[in-house]
N, C-alpha and C positions, 0 to 999 in steps of 0.2 A: 624878566620879573625881578622885583626887588627882594632881597633877602630880609625877612623880618628881624627886628632886633629882639622881639619877644614872641613867644608862641604859647598857645593854649592847647593842651592835649585833652581830648574828651574820649573816654572809653564808653562804648555802647555795648549793652548786653544783648540787644535785639534790634533788628532793623526798624521796628516801629518807633524806637526812641530817636533814631537819626531822621526818620521821616517827619516826626513831629517838629524837630528843630528846623528841618528844611522848610516846612510850612510856615513856621513862625517868621523865619528870615524872609521868605518869599512875600509874606504879607507886609513886610516893612519896605519893600521896593515900591517906588512911586515915581511917576514922571517928574515931579517937582523936587526930587532929591538932588543933591549935589552929584555931578557926574563921578567924582572920585568915590563917593559913598556907594553909588550903584556898581561901579567897577569892583570895589572891594567885596560887596555883598554877592556879586555874580561869581567871583572867585571862590568864596566860601561855599556857595551853592554847588559848584562843580565838585569841590572836595567832598561835600556831603553826599552827592549823587554817587561818587566812586565808593564811598563807605557803605552806602545802602546796597549797591551791587554786590560788594564783597560779603556783607553780612547775609544777604539773601542767598548767596551761593553756599554759605556755610550752614544755613538753617535747614533742618529736615522736616 
């Protein structure tokens, strides 16, 4: 994996926020997208899924 030159940190207060962002990104994925774009979006989705799991485990 390439190390990014820049990074964006997003703080979520609840898993529903991460789920919403996941849905928005998922809706952008499309068979006619550039393969690099889909690869990037797929990697972002994986990170969001991990964040959702963590947030859900902390919510009571």
